[in-house]
N, C-alpha and C positions, 0 to 999 in steps of 0.2 A: 642537710638540715642541721641547724645548731642545736646542740644539747645544752640545755641550761641547768646550772648547778642546783637551783631551787627546785628543780622538778626532777631530779635524778633519784634513783633508788639508793638509799644510803649505803647499801652493801657495796655498791660500786666505787664508793669514794671512802672507804674504811682505811686504805692504806696511806702511805705518805703523799702528800699534796705537793705538787710543784706549782708555785703560784706566782705569775707575773703580775707586778704592781708598777706603778710609775710615781717616783719620788722626786721627779725633776721639776721642782718648782721652788719658789722663794721661801714659802712656809709650809705648814703641814696640812693644807686643806685637802690635797689630793689623797694623802695618807688617811685622813679621817674618813674621807669619802668611801673607802673600801674596808672600813671597819666592820660593817655587816657580813661581807664575805669572810673576812678573818674569823670573826667570832663563830660564824656557821661552820667552818672547817675545824675550828678548836673543839666543837662538840661532835663532829662526824668523823674526823681523820685521825690516824695514828700520830702523825707528825706533819710539820708544814715547812717547806723550804721556799723562802721568798726571793725572787729574782727582780732586779731593777737597774737603773741606770741614772747617771747625772752628767749633763753637760755633753761636750764633745772633746774627750781627752786627746792629747797629742804626746808624741814622744814617750809613749809608755815602754818600759823595757820589762819583759817577762821572761824568765828562764826556768824551764821544767815546771812551769806552773807557780813559780814564786815571783812576786812583783818586786823587781829590783828598784825601779824608780817610776814615779808618776806624780801628777799634780794631786797632791793630798787634799786640796780643797774640794775635789771631786769624789773623794772616798765616801762610802755609805756608812762609815762607822758611826757618825753622829745621827744618822737616820735610825740605826739600830737602837741607840739610846732614846731618841724620840719616840720611836715606836713602842719601846718597852714602857716608857712613861704613860703613853696614851692608853695602851692595851693593858697595862698593869700586869704584864707577863715578862718573864725573862727571855730576851732575844740573844741567841747565840751567833755572834758575827764571825763569818768565815773570810779570812782576809788574804786567801790565796786561791788558786785554780789547780791544786794538785788533787785531781778527781779521785784518784784511789784512795787518798786519806779522807776526803770529804765523805765518800761512800761508806767507809768504815766509821767515821765519827757518827754519822746518821744511824747506822746499823746498831751501834753500841748505845745510842741515846735513849734515854727514858721516854716512855709514851708521853705525848703531849708537848715534846720539844718543838721550839720554833727557831729555825735558822734564817739568816740573812746573808746571801752571797755578796761579795765585793762588787762594785760598779761592773756590769757585764761589758760596758764599752771599753774597759781597760784591755779586752781581748779583741783582736782584730775581727775575728771571725763573727762576732756578734752583728756589726753593721753590714758585713758581706753576706749575711744570711747562710753562713757556712753550716753544711749538713754535719760535719764530723763534730763541729762545736755544739750544735743542737743535740746530737746524739749523746755527747758526754753530759750535757745538761739534763737530758731525759733520763739518764741512768740514775739520777738522784732522787727520782720519785715513781709512783705507781700510777698517777694520773696527772693531767695538766689542767690548769685553770687560768684563763686570761681574764683579768679585771683591770686591764690598763688600756681603756679606750683612748687615752690621750697619745698613746704611741702606736696604736693599731693602724696608723696609715704609713707605718715604716715596715719595709720587708726586712726585718731583722731575724736572726737565728731563733731567739727566744719568743718570737711572735708568730713566725711562719713555719720555719722548717721543723720546729720542735713537735709539731702536731703530726708529722710523719711516723712518730716513735711512740706515742702514748695516747690512751683514751683523752679526749679533751672536752672541756666545757666552758661556757661562758659565765663568768662570776655574777654575783648579784648587782653590782654596779654597772658592768657592761650590759646586762639584761635590761636595766632601766634605761640606758643610753639608747639601745635599739628600740625599745618600746615607745619612748617619747619622741625621738627624733624620726623613727619610722612612721609614726602617725602624722607628723608634720609634712613628711614627704609624701605620703600616700593620699590622704584626705583632710587637710587642715580645715579647721572652722574658720570661716571668714566673717568680717574683714581680717587680713593678715598684715601685721606691720613688721617689717624687718629694720631693725636699728643697726647700723654697720659704722664702726668708728675706728679709732686707732691710727698709728703712724704708718703701718704697713699697708701698702696698697695692692700690691701684685697678687697676694694670696686671697684677696677679696673678690677679685674680678670674676672668677668662675662661678662663685655662688650668687653673685648680683645677676649675671646673665641667665643662669639657670632659674632663678626665681622672678625673672622679668614678668612672666605672665601668671604667676602663682601668688605674687604680692600685691595687695591693694596700695599700699604706700611704702617706699623706702624713706627711712630718715637717715641722712648720712652725716658723718662728723669726721674730723681728722684729715689725714692726707688724701683719701678719696674724695671728700667734699671739696676740699681747696683746689684740687686738680680739675674738677668738673666745673667749679664756679670760674676758674681761669678759662677753661674751654668755652664757657657760656658767655665770655666777654668781660667778666669782671676783673678789675685790678686787684689781685690778691697780695700785691707787694712782696714782702719778704716771708710770706706764709709757707709752710711745708708743702711742697707739690711733688708729684712723681714725674720725673724727666726721662724715665725709660721709654725709648722709642715704641717698643712693643705695647707697653702698658697704655701709653698715651693714645695710641691707635685705637685700642680697645675702649678706652675711656671716652673717646670721641663719639663712639657709638652709644655707649652707655648715657652719655650726657644729654642725649635726645629723648631719654625715657620720660614719659609724661607722668610716671607714677613716682618720681623723685621729687618730694616736697621741697620747694625753694625756701631757704631760711630768709627772714626779714631783717635781721641784724646780727651782730657778732661781737665778741669781746676781743679787743686788740691790745697788743702789748709790742712796743718797739717795731711797729709797722708790720706785724705779723698776727694772723688770726689765731688766738689760743683756746678759744671756747665759742660755744653758740651764745647769742644774746638772750637776755630774758624774754623778750618779745617771741623770738623763734622757738625757744623751749616751751612757753605757753601755747603757741600755735601747734606745735607737736604733741603737746599733752592733749589738746581737743581731738586729734586723730587717734591717739592711744586710747582714749577713754571709750571710744566705740568699738575697738578691736575685740576680736574673739580669739586671736592667736597673736602672741608678740615673741619675736625672736631677737636677742640682743647679743651682738659680738663686737666689743671694742668701745671703749669711753669716747663720747662725742667731743670732748675737749682734752687738753693735756692735764688729765687728772693727776698723773704722777708728779706733776709740778704745782699741784695746788689750784689748777684752774678746771674746777669741777662743778661750777654752779649749774651748768647746762645739764650735766649727767645727773645731778642730784634732783633737779625738777623733772627729768624725764624718768628717773627711778621712782619718784614719788607718783607720778601718773600710772606707772606700770602696776605698782602694788596696790593702787586704789582701784584698779580695775578688777573687781572680784570674779567677774564673769568670764575673764580671759584665761587662756592657758599661757603661761609666760615661762620662757625659756632663755637661759643666759649661758654663755661660756667664753672661753679665752682667759688666759691668765690674768691680764690687766683688769678685764671686766669684773672677774669674780673677786679679785683683791679689792678692788673699789667698792664692790657691794657688800663684801664682808666688813671692810673698815667702816662703811656708813650703816652697817646693820640692816641692810635691805635683802640680803641673800635668803634668809629663811622664809620671806614673804613671796618668793618666786615658787612656781609650781614645780620647777625643775632646774637645777644647776649642773650643767655639764662639766666634766673634768677635761674635756677636750678643748684644743686650741686649733692647731692645724687640722687635727682629726675631725673636728666638728665641721670646720668649713668644707673640707673634702667630702665628708658624709652629705652635708646639705647641697653640695654641688653635683650630687648624683654619682660620684666616684665610688668605685668598688675598694673598700679598705682591705689591704692585704691580710691584716689580722683577723678580720671577720670572715673573709674568704676561706682562710686556713681552718677556721673552726667549722665550716660547712663540710670539710672532707668526710 
């Protein structure tokens, strides 16, 4: 059974907290989402040691815990500065992995100190879920908190193996993810509308199949829609489609789903579909207005290239439906909603991308399983 930080006796979390967060995004929205957990720990715990990652570093050279060479654009040094600005607290950045020194630094620090370790993925053992690396990380704290839902679908040392060595808890943000997404999985209010867009197709297939009989209507956009339209006999010309043999085979089956609403018009540019048409967006809005649960993952057009009229009309329809539970997630989706100032009008914004899709596809997330130990 998962132990939640919010419901834990404060005596159990009075020592040094080892906190896993996820700063791997274009701006600071994931960082801000975990501020409630950080502020909670600032009040209850002696010190906080934050762990995170950025990107997929290659050709990193580390000797005796000292980073000799790395891609500096993937360093978390700037994240330490950003977090200090947002939290209005000093953040001590640890730029090496000499664990004896780190332990001594933490031991000698003043009560209330906050540390941020360098990018964990600079160390090979992180993505290999190496127990010895996890044990070294665990030696830096008295208890562990996972508030990094967005990376909880990865079996990494700081997500999984680390729970073998410390008392462990789900942070406040992770608790909200489990609460909202769990409710959608177990007993969603109907009608349920699932909006799925974005360029990537392969990572959406499992969730579309899982929700086949749970969803009243699918609204599709992007690569998934274009491929299905092609399979349904429409000439999509130069539009983005999925040519992967395995994906196309699955999409052939999905294209026959009767609960996928067929668009009636599109926005074209240079012989390619770049967005839904106004008539299609208005048609979808009618279905959205009657929904009791709405899940959105991925813009329905090329919003990153300014083709966002369809997504704007759909977002307006979602936030106008005051009776529905509305959930959105995925980096592109959240950045779009924030840019257009729709994000605060949703019931819940998930910090997950791949983790959100895996959770909604009924998969067991390694990071959540690890907390159940």
